[in-house]
Each structure stands twice: as C-alpha cells, then as structure tokens.
N, C-alpha and C positions, 0 to 999 in steps of 0.2 A: 482452802492446803489442810493438815491434822493441828494437829495440839502440837506445840514446839515443847517437848521435855528436855529439860537440861537438870533435873536432879530427880530424886525419888524419895524422898525422909519420911521417917516413920514405924512405929516398932516391929523386929523381926521376929523370925521361925524359924528352929531351926525344923529342918528333916532331915535324917540320921540317917544312912546309908550312900552305899555306889549300886549305880549299874539299877535306877529304881527306874522301869518304864509305861510308858503311855495307860496297859493294860490293869497300870497298879494306880496311877496315877486318875483316869475313870474308865473303872472298865468293863465291858463289851457289851453285857446286857444292854447298861443303860443305848448305847446310839441306836434305838431302834427312837429314841426322843427325835421328834419332823424341825423344832427347836433348838437354841442354844438355850433357851430360857432360864431351863434349873440345872444346868452343869453344876454347878459353885453347894445346891446339895449335897453332890455324888461323891466331888471333890474325894479319896481316897477312901469312897466307902466302903473296904472289905476288911482294910487295917482299922473305920474310924470307927465301926459302926456293929452289933454285932451278929446272928443273924435274929435274935427274938426283937431286936429295934433297939436296942441299950445301946450306947457311949462302950467307946470301950478306952482304956489310955495310950488318948495320943496327942504328940503334941499342939494339931490344929483343935482341937477339947479340950485343952488348958487354959480355965477363966485368963491365966495372966498371958496368955496368948490374942483373946478375942480380938484384940485387934490391929491382930501388927497386917500391915501390909508387902512386908517383903522375905521373900523365905530362901535361909540360905540351904545348898546341899550340900552333894555331893562330887563324882566322879561319873559322867556319863548319865547324866539325868533327861531322862527321854528320848531314850533307850524301844530300838520295837516299833511298830505298828507306828505309821506317820502320822495318826488320823488329833487333824485339829478340837475335838473336841477336848483332846487333854488340859492345852491353855484357855481353852474356851473356859474349865472348868477353874483353870487358878484364878481367873482374871475374875468372875462375877462367883467366884469366893472370898474376893476383896485384894485380892493379891496385886501391886502393880509389878512390881520387880521381883529381878530373881537372881543373886548371887551361889555360884558355884567353881565348880570344880576344873568342866568342860561338860556340853549340851549336847545331844548328837542334831545334828547341822539342819537338817525338819523341823524338831521340836523350836530349834532356836528362830527361825523363819519365820512358822505358823508366830510365833509370838508379839516378835518384830509387829509384824501384822493389823499385830491387834494392840501395839503402842504397851506391850511389856518389855522394861528389856534386859535381855540376857545378859549377865557379864560375868564375865570369868575371874580369879586367884587363885594363886595361889594352896599346896592345903596345908601348907605352917598357916599361912596370913587367914587361913578359913576354920582351922585349932586357935587361935586367938579371937578369932568371933564370936566360934559356938566358947570358947573358955565368959564372954567380957559377959555375955548375955547368958548361959548362966549361975558367972553368980553373982547376975543384978538383971534379973525376967524385966521385959520388957523397955528395954534399952534403944537408947531412939538412935537409928543407921541412917548416916546420909550415902545418896549412890550417888556421886557429881559425874557428868558425863561429862563435860566440855573438861573439868582435869584429869579426866581415871582413875577418879581415886574413891575408896568407902572409906569412910568418917564413922565412926567406934568413941563416941565417949575425947579424953585424949587422943583417940590413939585413929590414924590414914594410911590407909594401904594400898601400892597399885592394887589397879582390876584391868581386862585388857576386852572390848569389846571390837568387831570387821569398825575398819574404817567406812564402811557402806553402811555398815547399822544406825554407827554413830554420827554420820551426817544427814540421817534419817533425820534419827527421834528432834537433834538440835536447830533443826532445822522447818522441822512437821511435814516431809515429807513419806513418811512411812506408811502411813495409812495408800495401800495405790490406789483401792476402789474409790476416796474424795479424791485421791487424785483428780480422776478420768472424767468422774462427773463433775466437776469445776471446768471439763473441756469440754461437753459433750456439742456444743457450734461448732468448733474445733473440728471435733469427729463429726461430726454431717458432714463439713465441708469436705473433707478426702475421702469422706463413701462416696459424696455426688459428683465424685472427681475419678473414683477408679471404676473403668467403664464394667467389668466384669459383678461390680454389685447396681448401678446407676440401672443397668442396662439388661437385668438380669431376669427371665422373665420362668 
C-alpha cells in the first residue's frame, strides 16, 4: 500500500500566471532523458536559467523559497502536453503539494499517481495566500486533505479535491503500481484461470 497522506505542511512558493503549460514546466528538449532522475534540475528551466547558465530572477531561485514544499499557482496549471515529466520534475525538485485555481485533468492525475496532491481554491483565496506569503516569505502552510482546508498563519480557507483522489491519499491507495505489486500472487492466480493466457502458445 502507498503511504497515507492526510496533510502536507511546510513553506510555500508562488508561481504567478495562468495557463502555465507542461512545456514551460519542463521544456521538451529534456524529454530525451531515459530516466526521471534529473527532472527536478530542469523544472522551469527556461524561466530560471539564462542561455549562459546564470540563474535568472525567479521565485524558485530565491533563497527565501529554497525550502518550499508547496507550490501556489494560478488557473489551468499543467495544460498542454500530457507529458508525465512535468509532475516528475515538480516532485523531484522537492514540491509535495500544489494549490491553484484549476488544473489540467491529465496533469492532476499524473500528480496523484506520484503522491503529489493538487487541490483547488478560489482566486480570492489564492490572493489571500499570495499576499500573506509576500508579507512574510517562508510562512508555513498546511494543506489538510481530511478537513478540506488550507491553513496559513491564523487564516483557514476551503479547498477542493475530487472525492476519489481525496480517498486515495487518505487511505494510501494513490500508487496503482504499488497496489498491483502487492497483489502479484492473486494476479497470477487469475491469469492461470484464463484460458487465453494459460493455454496460449
């Protein structure tokens, strides 16, 4: 069974803008990598790193955001190509959860399969979060999947997540691969009963 995820807590970083697509999150030239091991290094590469290799001014490069584990984004985040490299880059960079106004469905599903909750809230609520983080960078945020709230300082705001994903995180069933691996013997038993598998030549 996957690990149970009921809350995610820690510093947060804001990535401004709507309709940030997966090519911005992880540029296509990095898809040639044969593993996901270095994807975190390439997160928002074009926005973060200049052509000569120097670091640009970007929220993820700011020292005060170096320990961020939650990403605050806008509307329709993760749109465009369905490449799973995008959530892989986000997770491997050290982000454990994302909160935004809305997400591309395939992107949200890919995040779920990696154990990265993506939750939504209103634009007004996001502005409250952004303002508090601007006033006090490094402020701790807690995303509570059980109570469906995000807590920042003394402020508690409602969040939304689909019932199926909420259940998967709270019950530790979000990793489909792990679930299958834990049922290998049952899978073999069923396969042996299927004539088109057991008698296949």
